[in-house]
C-alpha positions in Angstrom: -123.3 -67.6 -43.5 -122.1 -64.7 -45.7 -123.8 -62.1 -43.5 -122.2 -63.7 -40.4 -118.8 -63.6 -42.0 -119.3 -60.0 -43.1 -120.2 -58.9 -39.6 -117.2 -60.7 -38.1 -114.9 -59.1 -40.7 -116.3 -55.6 -40.0 -115.8 -56.2 -36.3 -112.2 -57.1 -36.8 -111.6 -54.0 -38.9 -113.3 -51.8 -36.4 -111.2 -53.2 -33.6 -108.0 -52.9 -35.6 -108.7 -49.3 -36.5 -109.5 -48.4 -32.9 -106.3 -50.2 -31.7 -104.2 -48.1 -34.0 -106.1 -44.9 -33.7 -104.2 -41.9 -32.3 -105.2 -38.8 -30.5 -103.6 -35.8 -32.2 -102.1 -32.9 -30.2 -101.4 -29.9 -32.5 -98.6 -27.5 -31.4 -98.0 -24.4 -33.4 -95.7 -21.3 -33.0 -92.1 -20.3 -32.5 -89.5 -21.7 -34.8 -87.0 -21.4 -32.0 -89.1 -23.5 -29.6 -90.0 -26.0 -32.3 -86.7 -28.1 -32.1 -87.2 -28.6 -28.4 -90.9 -29.3 -28.8 -90.2 -31.9 -31.5 -87.9 -33.7 -29.1 -90.5 -33.4 -26.3 -93.1 -34.9 -28.7 -90.8 -37.8 -29.8 -89.9 -38.7 -26.3 -93.5 -38.4 -24.9 -94.8 -40.6 -27.7 -92.5 -43.5 -26.8 -94.5 -44.0 -23.6 -97.8 -42.7 -25.0 -98.1 -44.4 -28.4 -101.8 -43.6 -28.5 -100.9 -39.9 -29.0 -99.5 -38.2 -32.1 -97.9 -34.8 -31.5 -97.8 -32.6 -34.6 -95.4 -29.6 -34.3 -95.3 -26.6 -36.7 -93.2 -23.5 -36.4 -94.6 -20.5 -38.3 -93.5 -18.1 -35.5 -94.4 -16.8 -32.1 -97.1 -14.4 -33.2 -98.8 -17.2 -35.2 -98.5 -19.5 -32.1 -100.2 -16.9 -29.9 -103.0 -16.5 -32.4 -103.4 -20.3 -32.8 -103.8 -20.6 -29.0 -106.3 -17.7 -28.8 -108.5 -19.0 -31.7 -108.0 -22.6 -30.6 -106.9 -23.7 -34.1 -104.1 -25.5 -32.2 -104.2 -27.3 -28.9 -100.9 -25.6 -27.8 -99.2 -22.4 -29.0 -95.5 -21.8 -28.7 -93.8 -18.4 -28.2 -90.2 -17.4 -27.6 -91.0 -13.9 -26.4 -93.1 -12.2 -23.8 -96.7 -11.4 -24.8 -97.6 -7.9 -25.7 -100.4 -6.4 -23.6 -102.6 -6.3 -26.7 -102.2 -10.1 -27.0 -103.2 -10.9 -23.4 -106.6 -12.4 -22.6 -108.1 -13.4 -19.3 -108.6 -17.1 -20.4 -105.3 -17.3 -22.3 -102.7 -19.1 -20.2 -99.0 -19.1 -20.8 -96.3 -21.1 -19.0 -92.5 -21.0 -19.3 -91.1 -24.4 -20.1 -87.5 -23.3 -20.6 -85.3 -20.2 -21.0 -82.6 -19.4 -23.5 -79.9 -17.0 -22.5 -78.0 -15.0 -25.1 -74.4 -14.0 -24.2 -72.9 -10.8 -25.8 -69.3 -11.8 -26.3 -65.9 -10.2 -27.2 -62.4 -11.3 -27.7 -60.6 -12.2 -24.4 -58.0 -9.5 -25.2 -60.6 -6.8 -25.2 -60.4 -4.6 -22.1 -64.1 -3.9 -22.2 -65.8 -6.3 -19.9 -69.2 -4.5 -19.3 -71.7 -2.7 -21.5 -75.1 -1.2 -21.0 -78.0 -2.4 -23.0 -78.1 1.0 -24.6 -74.5 0.8 -25.6 -75.0 -2.6 -27.2 -78.0 -1.2 -29.1 -76.0 1.7 -30.3 -73.1 -0.5 -31.4 -75.4 -2.8 -33.5 -77.3 0.2 -34.8 -74.0 1.6 -36.1 -74.1 4.7 -33.8 -71.1 3.7 -31.7 -68.3 2.6 -34.0 -65.1 2.8 -31.9 -64.2 0.9 -28.7 -62.9 4.1 -27.1 -66.5 5.3 -27.0 -67.3 2.6 -24.4 -64.0 2.7 -22.5 -61.9 0.5 -24.7 -59.0 0.9 -27.1 -59.1 3.4 -30.0 -60.0 0.7 -32.5 -63.0 0.2 -34.8 -65.8 -2.1 -33.5 -66.7 -5.1 -35.7 -70.3 -6.1 -34.9 -71.1 -9.7 -35.8 -74.7 -10.8 -36.2 -76.6 -13.9 -37.3 -78.5 -14.3 -40.6 -82.1 -13.1 -40.8 -83.5 -16.6 -40.5 -81.9 -17.1 -37.1 -84.3 -17.2 -34.1 -81.4 -16.0 -31.9 -81.1 -12.9 -34.1 -84.9 -12.3 -33.8 -84.7 -12.5 -30.0 -81.6 -10.3 -29.8 -83.3 -7.7 -32.0 -86.4 -7.7 -29.9 -84.6 -7.6 -26.6 -82.2 -4.8 -27.7 -85.0 -3.0 -29.6 -83.1 -3.3 -32.9 -86.1 -3.1 -35.2 -87.8 -0.2 -36.9 -90.8 0.4 -39.2 -90.3 1.1 -42.9 -93.4 1.8 -44.9 -95.5 0.0 -42.3 -93.2 -3.1 -42.2 -91.0 -4.0 -39.3 -87.4 -4.4 -40.4 -84.1 -4.8 -38.8 -82.2 -1.8 -37.4 -78.9 -3.6 -37.3 -76.2 -1.8 -39.3 -75.6 -3.1 -42.8 -71.9 -3.0 -41.9 -72.3 -5.9 -39.5 -70.7 -9.1 -40.5 -73.2 -11.9 -40.9 -72.7 -15.5 -39.8 -74.9 -18.6 -40.3 -74.5 -20.3 -36.9 -73.6 -20.2 -33.2 -70.2 -21.7 -33.8 -69.3 -19.2 -36.6 -70.4 -16.3 -34.5 -68.2 -17.4 -31.6 -65.2 -18.0 -33.9 -65.5 -14.5 -35.3 -65.2 -13.0 -31.8 -62.5 -15.5 -30.8 -60.3 -14.6 -33.8 -60.9 -10.9 -34.1 -59.8 -8.7 -31.1 -62.1 -5.9 -32.2 -65.3 -8.0 -32.8 -68.5 -8.2 -30.7 -71.0 -11.0 -31.2 -73.9 -12.7 -29.5 -74.3 -16.5 -29.0 -76.4 -18.9 -27.0 -75.2 -18.9 -23.4 -74.6 -22.7 -23.5 -72.0 -22.1 -26.3 -69.7 -19.8 -24.2 -66.2 -21.2 -23.6 -62.8 -19.8 -22.9 -62.3 -18.7 -26.5 -64.6 -15.7 -25.9 -65.5 -13.4 -22.9 -69.1 -12.7 -22.2 -69.6 -9.0 -21.2 -71.7 -8.0 -18.3 -74.9 -6.3 -19.4 -76.1 -3.4 -17.2 -73.7 -4.7 -14.6 -75.1 -8.3 -14.6 -73.0 -11.3 -15.6 -74.3 -13.7 -18.3 -74.8 -16.9 -16.2 -77.4 -19.6 -15.9 -78.2 -18.6 -12.4 -78.8 -14.9 -13.4 -81.0 -16.0 -16.3 -83.0 -18.2 -13.9 -83.4 -15.5 -11.3 -84.4 -12.9 -14.0 -81.5 -10.5 -13.3 -79.8 -11.1 -16.7 -82.3 -9.6 -19.2 -80.7 -10.8 -22.5 -82.7 -13.9 -22.4 -86.0 -15.1 -23.7 -88.7 -17.4 -22.4 -89.8 -20.5 -24.2 -93.5 -20.5 -23.5 -96.5 -22.7 -24.2 -100.0 -21.2 -24.4 -103.5 -22.6 -24.3 -107.0 -21.1 -24.0 -109.4 -22.2 -21.3 -109.2 -25.7 -20.0 -107.2 -28.2 -22.2 -108.6 -31.6 -23.0 -107.3 -34.5 -21.0 -104.6 -35.7 -23.5 -103.3 -32.1 -24.0 -103.2 -31.5 -20.2 -101.2 -34.7 -19.6 -98.6 -33.6 -22.2 -98.4 -30.1 -20.7 -97.9 -31.6 -17.2 -95.2 -33.9 -18.6 -93.2 -30.8 -19.8 -92.4 -29.9 -16.2 -91.2 -33.3 -15.1 -87.6 -34.1 -14.5 -87.4 -36.2 -17.7 -88.5 -33.2 -19.8 -86.4 -30.7 -18.0 -83.4 -32.9 -18.5 -84.0 -32.7 -22.2 -84.1 -28.9 -21.9 -80.7 -28.9 -20.3 -79.2 -31.4 -22.7 -80.4 -29.2 -25.6 -78.3 -26.3 -24.4 -81.3 -24.4 -22.9 -81.9 -23.4 -19.3 -84.3 -25.6 -17.3 -86.8 -24.1 -15.0 -86.1 -26.5 -12.2 
């Protein structure tokens, strides 16, 4: 009788454990992609309770490495891969894009800049608006704090990094005013007629004017068609053939439900 009871009890425990068991999907990489991926995971798990999606954001380079060595099911990157990082069986797909608008005060007569001019302004090499066709007034560059993913992308796109003793550091002038958020960055340009700043494209409103970059306007359409270059891809990466549960999650990221989340989050959907 005791043995029969024990077998029955163990059977119940095994059934219970299997009923509540979850298949983990590990996602590692860009801290900029992480907030979007966390919402993806939470939303997906509502209809797939058997899956647990664990998201970590140590950075794009770490995400690429994790995908390559398969220490994670999915890697995340908010930049293009370097040629040295590419492998024939390493797959990367863009799940969203993030446009970065370079903005000035609406009273500023300068409405267009080249990427080189923007670089030179933030590097402290161009210091007066008259050097780029504006008024004879000092330029006040505004940048984000060093923890900002937007700043990291802006530095990369505008080539505003340099090596110092073998370590990559920022090349943005120390005279730039530092803000701690998108809203503060926008306010600085809105309130100072001589300021220049950069913010997420979705944050642009009538309080600031986005300048054309290399003759191209900062619009969602131009980010989508690739003509506006001050933008970054939000990519997922995986090596070889994913397992079934990971493939289903990857496929879901391209559905209308997921892409609606992209747009609602202030990013640019790929559909």
